[in-house]
C-alpha positions in Angstrom: 0.0 0.0 0.0 2.8 2.4 0.9 4.5 1.6 -2.4 1.5 2.9 -4.3 1.0 6.0 -2.1 4.5 7.4 -2.7 4.1 7.9 -6.5 0.6 9.3 -5.8 2.0 11.9 -3.4 4.7 12.9 -5.8 2.2 13.3 -8.6 -0.1 15.4 -6.3 2.9 17.6 -5.3 3.9 18.0 -9.0 0.3 18.9 -10.0 0.0 21.4 -7.1 3.3 23.0 -8.1 2.2 23.3 -11.8 -1.2 24.8 -10.9 0.4 27.3 -8.4 3.0 28.3 -11.0 0.3 28.7 -13.6 -1.9 30.9 -11.4 1.1 33.2 -10.6 2.1 33.4 -14.2 -1.4 34.2 -15.4 -1.8 36.8 -12.7 1.5 38.4 -13.6 0.5 38.5 -17.3 -2.8 40.2 -16.4 -1.6 42.7 -13.8 1.7 43.7 -15.2 0.8 43.8 -18.9 -2.8 43.5 -20.0 -4.9 45.2 -17.3 -3.0 48.5 -17.0 -3.2 49.0 -20.8 -6.8 47.9 -21.3 -5.7 45.1 -23.5 -7.7 41.9 -23.9 -7.1 38.3 -24.8 -9.3 35.5 -26.2 -11.4 32.9 -24.3 -13.2 33.4 -21.0 -10.4 35.7 -19.8 -10.9 37.8 -22.9 -14.6 38.1 -22.2 -13.9 39.1 -18.6 -11.4 41.7 -19.7 -13.7 43.1 -22.3 -16.6 43.5 -19.9 -14.3 45.0 -17.3 -13.0 47.5 -19.8 -16.5 48.5 -20.9 -18.3 48.6 -17.5 -15.4 49.2 -15.1 -16.6 46.1 -13.1 -13.8 44.4 -11.1 -12.0 41.7 -13.1 -11.6 39.4 -10.1 -15.4 39.0 -9.8 -15.9 38.7 -13.5 -13.4 35.9 -13.9 -15.2 33.9 -11.1 -18.7 34.6 -12.3 -18.1 34.0 -16.1 -16.2 30.7 -15.4 -19.0 29.3 -13.2 -21.0 27.7 -16.2 -17.7 26.3 -17.5 -16.8 24.7 -14.2 -20.3 23.1 -14.1 -19.8 21.9 -17.6 -16.3 20.6 -16.6 -18.0 18.7 -13.8 -20.2 16.9 -16.3 -17.4 16.3 -18.8 -14.3 15.6 -16.7 -15.7 14.7 -13.2 -15.7 16.0 -9.7 -11.9 16.2 -9.0 -11.4 18.3 -12.2 -14.3 20.7 -11.2 -13.0 21.1 -7.6 -9.4 21.8 -8.7 -10.6 24.3 -11.4 -12.9 26.1 -8.9 -10.1 26.5 -6.4 -7.6 27.6 -9.1 -10.0 30.2 -10.5 -10.8 31.5 -7.0 -7.1 31.8 -6.1 -6.4 33.6 -9.3 -9.2 36.1 -8.6 -7.8 36.7 -5.0 -4.3 37.2 -6.4 -5.5 39.8 -8.9 -6.6 41.8 -5.9 -3.6 41.3 -3.5 -0.6 40.5 -5.7 1.9 43.4 -5.7 2.6 43.1 -9.5 3.3 46.5 -11.2 3.2 47.5 -14.9 6.4 46.5 -16.6 6.3 48.4 -19.9 4.1 50.9 -21.9 5.1 49.6 -25.3 1.9 48.1 -26.8 3.7 45.4 -28.8 5.7 44.2 -25.8 2.5 44.3 -23.7 0.6 42.2 -26.3 3.4 39.7 -26.7 4.5 39.2 -23.1 1.0 39.6 -21.7 0.0 36.7 -23.9 3.1 34.7 -23.1 2.6 34.8 -19.3 -1.2 34.4 -19.5 -0.8 31.5 -22.0 2.0 30.0 -19.8 -0.3 30.1 -16.8 -3.2 28.5 -18.6 -0.8 25.8 -20.0 0.8 25.0 -16.6 -2.7 24.7 -15.0 -3.8 22.3 -17.7 -0.6 20.3 -17.1 -1.6 20.2 -13.4 -5.1 18.8 -14.2 -7.4 21.8 -14.2 -8.1 25.0 -16.2 -8.2 28.7 -15.3 -9.9 29.6 -18.5 -13.1 27.6 -19.3 -12.9 28.0 -23.1 -11.4 24.5 -23.7 -14.2 22.8 -21.6 -16.9 24.5 -23.8 -15.0 23.7 -27.0 -14.7 20.0 -26.0 -18.4 19.9 -25.1 -19.5 21.4 -28.5 -17.0 19.3 -30.5 -18.6 16.1 -29.2 -22.0 17.3 -30.5 -20.9 18.7 -33.8 -18.4 18.2 -36.7 -16.2 21.1 -35.6 -12.9 20.4 -33.9 -11.9 22.0 -30.5 -9.5 24.3 -32.4 -12.2 25.5 -34.8 -14.6 26.3 -31.9 -12.0 28.2 -29.9 -11.1 30.2 -33.1 -14.8 31.0 -33.8 -15.4 32.1 -30.2 -12.3 34.4 -30.3 -13.3 35.9 -33.6 -16.6 36.9 -31.9 -14.7 38.4 -28.9 -12.3 40.3 -31.1 -15.2 41.6 -33.3 -16.9 43.0 -30.2 -13.6 44.5 -29.0 -13.3 46.3 -32.4 -16.9 47.6 -32.2 -17.0 48.5 -28.4 -13.3 49.6 -27.8 -11.2 50.3 -30.9 -9.7 48.6 -33.9 -6.2 49.0 -32.4 -7.3 47.2 -29.2 -8.8 44.3 -31.3 -5.6 44.0 -33.4 -3.4 43.9 -30.3 -5.8 41.4 -28.8 -5.2 39.1 -31.7 -1.4 39.4 -31.1 -2.0 38.6 -27.4 -4.1 35.6 -28.4 -1.5 34.2 -30.8 1.2 34.6 -28.2 -0.9 33.0 -25.5 -2.2 30.1 -27.7 1.3 29.2 -28.9 2.6 29.2 -25.4 -0.3 26.9 -24.2 0.5 24.5 -27.1 4.2 24.6 -26.2 3.6 23.8 -22.6 0.7 21.3 -22.9 2.2 19.4 -25.9 5.6 19.1 -24.3 8.8 21.0 -24.8 10.1 18.3 -27.1 8.0 17.7 -30.2 7.7 14.1 -31.2 7.1 12.5 -34.5 5.7 9.0 -35.1 7.2 7.4 -38.1 5.8 4.4 -40.0 8.2 2.8 -42.5 7.1 0.2 -45.1 10.2 -1.2 -46.9 11.5 -4.5 -48.2 14.8 -3.6 -46.5 13.0 -3.3 -43.1 15.7 -5.4 -41.3 18.5 -2.9 -42.1 16.3 0.1 -41.2 15.3 -1.5 -37.9 18.9 -2.2 -37.1 19.8 1.5 -37.8 17.0 2.8 -35.5 17.9 0.5 -32.7 21.7 0.6 -32.9 22.5 4.0 -34.3 19.5 6.1 -32.9 19.0 4.1 -29.7 15.3 4.1 -30.2 12.7 1.4 -29.8 10.8 -0.1 -32.8 7.4 -1.7 -33.0 6.9 -4.2 -35.8 3.5 -4.8 -37.4 2.9 -7.8 -39.6 1.4 -6.5 -42.9 0.5 -7.6 -46.4 1.3 -5.7 -49.5 -1.9 -4.8 -51.4 -0.3 -3.2 -54.5 0.5 -5.6 -57.3 1.9 -8.9 -56.0 0.6 -9.8 -52.5 3.3 -10.7 -50.0 3.9 -10.5 -46.2 5.9 -7.5 -45.1 7.1 -6.1 -41.7 5.9 -2.6 -41.0 8.2 -0.6 -38.7 6.9 2.1 -36.3 9.1 4.3 -34.1 8.9 7.6 -32.3 11.7 10.2 -32.6 12.1 13.9 -31.7 11.8 16.5 -34.4 15.5 17.1 -34.2 16.3 13.5 -35.0 13.8 13.3 -37.9 16.4 14.6 -40.5 18.9 12.0 -39.5 16.3 9.2 -39.8 15.0 10.3 -43.2 18.5 10.5 -44.6 19.3 7.0 -43.4 16.1 5.5 -44.7 16.7 7.1 -48.2 20.3 5.7 -48.2 19.1 2.2 -47.3 16.0 2.1 -49.5 15.1 5.1 -51.7 11.7 3.5 -52.5 10.7 3.1 -48.8 7.2 4.4 -48.0 7.5 6.7 -45.0 4.5 8.2 -43.1 5.1 10.9 -40.4 2.6 11.9 -37.7 3.1 14.7 -35.1 2.6 13.5 -31.6 1.6 15.8 -28.8 3.4 14.1 -26.0 4.5 10.6 -24.9 5.0 8.7 -21.7 7.7 6.1 -21.1 9.3 4.0 -23.8 12.8 4.5 -25.2 12.4 8.0 -26.5 12.8 9.7 -23.1 15.7 7.5 -21.9 19.2 8.7 -22.0 21.2 7.6 -25.0 23.3 4.5 -24.4 27.1 4.9 -24.3 
């Protein structure tokens, strides 16, 4: 029993650290960059900032109030633990926005848009890594995507176009354009953090010289290989071993060059992988 409780405690500590770092980062992005300049972002945070700019209503209250429906939706979609963690994280962010002593860093609008998005996106990404959200947009997008043909990315984009259109009408065109820059900076940071610092590529290789290619991947690249038993369907039917491996993007060029040297006619399929757990990819290279 103790053996299982130790990894669980470590995981809990790690998640707590990620969520705390995420809240602080988001608060810093809002208080030191976006709020003093009246800039907005996309998503629920963007809606809160937009309403705050127009009405003068306190952002802390707005972030909590507007996120309530998304937390309830998250409860239905992801479960009780997710909803509780998200509720606490959003509440702590709202309190920090009142008490945190962060001061404006710069008055340059481009720097505000970029770094405001960077820290806000970093905060959202870290919180997601910790198992909750501090912006309910993803929960709504996931809910709608299950009931329509739209992807999560498409739904978030449509929602943000609506937000930026209102910003252009109610605030100014300049504010809306800077908001798009903030959103691009934030969304790329979220992707970078959530999908892992290292970008992985899944590679499927169909080749008659699969034995040589397999040896190269295992011996030279120190990577694991999964072998599927397949059958050629083009022309003459014959059994063939299909190789599958995962490499980092930096290693992709080396693998492609080797495959072309071994078999110029090899059929190679590449797929981007968001993140992986375990396996040979994350081990240290053998010496």
